[in-house]
Each structure stands twice: as C-alpha cells, then as structure tokens.
C-alpha positions, 0 to 999 in steps of 0.5 A, a space after each residue: 323820621 319814622 319809628 323804624 329809623 328810631 329803633 335802628 338808631 337806638 339798637 345801634 347805640 345800645 350795641 356800640 356801648 355794650 361792645 365798648 364795656 366788654 371786659 378784657 382779661 389780663 394775659 398770662 405771663 411770668 408773674 406770680 399767678 396770685 398777682 395775675 388773678 388780682 390784676 385780672 379782677 381789678 381790670 375786669 371790675 374797675 375796682 381801685 383797691 384790693 388786698 389779699 392774704 394767703 395762709 398755710 402751715 408754713 407761711 403767710 403772704 400779702 398782696 396789696 396793702 396789708 394794713 389798709 382798712 376795709 369794711 368786711 361786710 358779713 364776714 363780721 357775723 363770724 366775730 358776733 358768732 364767736 362772741 355768742 358761743 363764748 358766752 354760751 361756754 361761760 353759761 351766760 347764754 344758752 342756745 335753747 333760750 329764747 330771744 324774748 328771755 334776753 330782750 324783755 317784751 320782744 315778740 314775733 308771730 308766725 301765722 298770727 300766733 306768737 312764736 319763740 325764736 331761740 339763740 340757736 335759731 339765730 346762729 344757724 339762720 333759721 329764725 323765720 326772718 328773711 333779708 327783705 328790708 321791706 318786711 324787716 327794716 334795717 336800723 336808722 342811723 341814730 338807733 341803738 341795738 335795743 331801739 332797733 330790736 323793739 322796732 321790729 318786735 311784733 313782726 310776722 315771720 315768713 317761716 316757723 322758727 327753727 324750720 327753714 334756713 333763710 339768710 338774714 342780717 336781722 338774726 346777727 343784729 339781734 345777737 348783738 342786742 343779746 350780747 349787750 343785754 347779757 354783758 351790760 356792755 355796748 356791743 363795741 366795748 364787748 368785742 374790743 375787750 373780750 374778742 379783739 384784744 385777747 385774740 391779738 386782732 389789733 386792726 379790727 374794729 366794730 364800726 368806723 375806727 376812730 383813727 381813719 387814716 388807713 381806711 380805704 374809701 369805698 366806691 360805687 360803680 357807674 358807667 364803667 368807672 368807679 366813684 367814691 361813695 360813703 354811707 353812714 353806718 348805724 350802730 344797730 347794723 354793725 354786728 351783722 356787717 360793718 366791721 373794718 379790718 385789714 389783711 394782716 388781721 384777717 391773716 391772723 383770723 384765718 390762722 386762729 381758725 386753722 389752729 396755726 397760732 396760739 390763743 387764750 385757753 378760754 377760746 378753745 372750746 367755742 372755736 371747736 364747738 363752732 367747727 363741729 357745727 360746720 362740717 357738712 356742705 350747706 351747714 351754717 352756724 355762727 357766721 360760717 358756712 360749709 361749702 363743697 370739698 369741706 371749705 369753710 368760709 363766708 362772703 361780705 358785701 356792703 354798698 361800697 365794699 366786698 370781701 370773702 374768706 375761705 379756708 380748708 381745715 384738712 389742707 391748712 390753707 386759707 385765703 381772704 380777699 378785701 375790696 373797695 367795691 361792691 362786686 361780691 360775686 367777682 370777689 368770691 370767685 377771686 378768693 375761691 380761685 386763689 384758694 384752689 390754686 394754693 391747694 394745687 387745683 385748677 383756678 376757677 374763672 372770674 365771675 361777673 357780678 350782677 351789679 357789673 352786668 347792670 352797669 354795662 346794660 344800663 350804661 348802654 341804655 343811657 346812651 340809647 336813651 339819649 339817642 332816643 331823646 334826640 330822635 323824638 325831637 324830630 318826630 312829626 307824626 303824632 301816632 308814632 309819638 304816642 307809641 313811643 310815649 306808651 312804650 317808654 312809660 311801660 318800661 319805666 313802670 316795669 323797672 319801678 315795679 320789678 326792682 323792689 320785688 327782686 331786690 327786697 328793698 324800696 326803689 330809693 335805696 336801690 337807686 341811691 345805695 346799691 345799684 350802679 349810678 348808671 341805673 339811676 342815670 337811665 331812670 332820669 333819661 327815660 323820664 326825660 324822654 317821656 316828658 319830651 315826647 309828651 311835649 312833642 305830642 302837644 306841639 305836633 297836635 297844635 301844629 296839625 290843628 293850625 294846618 287844618 285851620 289854615 287849609 279850611 280858611 284857604 278852601 273857604 277863601 277859594 269858594 
C-alpha cells in the first residue's frame, strides 16, 4: 500500500466524520420563540440541562428548572464586586488603597521594580495581571485565599498597574482575600451574611452548597456527546468564578440591578456607584461590562458549565442563561439572542463555541488516526514508513507546543480539564500511530535484511 492510498483513505474518513458531526438547527414552528431558541441550543451543543430566566418591568418568566443549581462561573465576579463596593461605601476600604495595605507583605513587580496595585485596579481589571495560569498559577485545592495570595506574591506584572485592561481571575480572587482581611470573616461567611441574606438570594452559594440534591451535574464534550465531569473547587478560586445559583435567584439578581425590587437602603449607594462606572461600551467595573447598545452583562464559564447574564437598564429587560456544559460562546449568543428578541429586535444566530469546533475536528481526526493506524500495519516500504513517522511526530510536537501557548495553561490541564475528550483521544491515537510505525520500520528492516541475506546465499550457492 503506497502513501497516496493512505492519504486518500485518511482524508475520506476525516470528511465522513466531519459531515456526521454537522449541527442541525431546530426548525421554526408555533412554539414560543424562547423555547425554540433553547431547543436549538441544546440540539446544537448536545447540552443536557439549560435554565433561563427573562425579566422585565411587568413579569418574570422561567424556562427549564427554576430551582436547579449551576456553577455560574465568572458571573460570580459581580457579587464580589458588590461586596467590595459596599465596604468602600462603609469606609472600610478605599479604591485608592493598595493591595499590600490589606495583605501585609504582598508585593508585585513591573520592569523589575516594585509596583503598587490599587483596589480600583483590581475592580476594573487593570492590575497588570493576565489570565495566564502559567504566569499566575491558580490555587491548589487545599489553599486558603491568604495562602494563595502569598503564593503569587513577588510575580512580575505584564503591564503597569492602572495602565492597561486585561481580564484576569487573579484580580477578583485577590479582592476576595482583601474582604477576608478587612472583615475578619471568611469570604463565604461574609457573602452569606452581608450579601445573600439581605438581598434575599436564598439559593446562591459561595462555593459548593452543603445540600447538593438540586445541583445539576456538570458535563464535558467528547466525540459529539457529553459526559459527566466533576472537578474539585478550591476555596481560593471561589471569589472569581465558583458560585452556584439557580434561575430564580438570577431573576431576582437582575431585578435588583434594574431597580425593580425592594432592597435594603445600605445597598442603594453601592449599586448606583457601580452603575455609574459601567455606562460606555467597553467599561468594566465590579464584575460588570458595558456592551454595544448600553447592554450590561457578564459571561461565566468553568470546565463543566457556562452561563451569561445581560440586561438593558433603559428597557428594563434582563436575561440569564445557565447551562451544564462549557460552551461559553454558544451560551453567550443564546442569552443575547433572547434579550434582543425581548427588546423587539431580530434574534442573532447561535454561535458555535471553540470547544464545539475542536470536538468536531478532533473526533474526525480520531477516526482518521484509527484508519491511519490500520493502514500503517500493511505498509512494507521503509521509506514510506519513515515519512509517516516523521509527519506524525511533527504533528504531535506542534500540538504539544502550540496549545499551551494559545490557551495559557499547561498541556495536562488542557487535555484533562478544559478541552473535549476527543482532543486527548486523538493525542493517544497519534502516539499509538507513531509507536506502531516505529515497530513497523524495525520489522520491515529485519525483513529486508533477511531477504538480502537469502538472496546473497542463493547467489553464492548458484556459483
């Protein structure tokens, strides 16, 4: 079997698998437009559980389980931001104060010189940190917020504090550490007593709830399917992205920000101060971002969940979508589409998330790699085998080199936490291909040597 036939067989398998994983949209019918949008999302992403809430000045509507608990990812930051702003209004914190003023001994550097990060820098994502866990490692599962803060003390910043916007979970985990230092409570205790209870958020939790019967299990993509996926939550990572909540509380949270429900008086000033900092497109403050058209919102994504909240203050309309699968771009587009529909605009098309694309591509590559494996067993030409081995090795080396650079994480975390299972499946198949080819090269070489010896002996015998 020559290399051209191998290439043709591999390409055929690749195209077949891609065509089989093509997404099909749900056709329009007489059903409610929001239910149709959710149905299309579930069919396209393979997501098993979706809950949504739609609020306006007149009513509130729920889709899916209203009391089902999901991790809400980085939507958590708005709660941490509100807690800090409340402490600012109580004159226990100042936006101009430095982090080292609250966490003694905490230091950072820029251009090898000590730099000062303020609370305002953290709240507006302008500290100089980035979201690269290679540069600023996330907390180990057993770390406290203080222990984690000291673990990143002494790091070199990517830009001068206050100079440049760069989204980073580190900023809001540090704010969580500041809350603990200022209040003398754990972050969870402070949020439960001073934020959740006064605001009537009875189904929102800082970290994993003690009662877990309502938790929707998170899932992870792989080969066009979803698989249950659970990962431990570090206490020191909670302030930036590991709250749990349900559609009912998210509906109340939206109405709080739209001013459509009664709240304690001591929250009025913090809410208004945050709103005043998020008015122009591109503004970011206290866990909220301003988008085109004056829409305020935030997305959330963890290894097994994705979510989004968005609202229009001028229209008094808000939407939140919670899902049990990490397909953030698709979840964002679903939430935005529902919001646009509620505002009387044309709904936007559902976007395909990068992990969904990866799953489709690498599922196809897995099938192609399996075909390639079978083909290499039949190859008898050593030169062809060497070409196959070198090509496969270069492809594997390219993946192992490029992925950590692109995603800002080590390869182990990419393969076993974030990427679809089809990615690690292809890495294993490609490795098996390389080993098989190497074995075949040795076998073919021995066979060729035996033939040469046999031919030489026959030639000597004839003489």
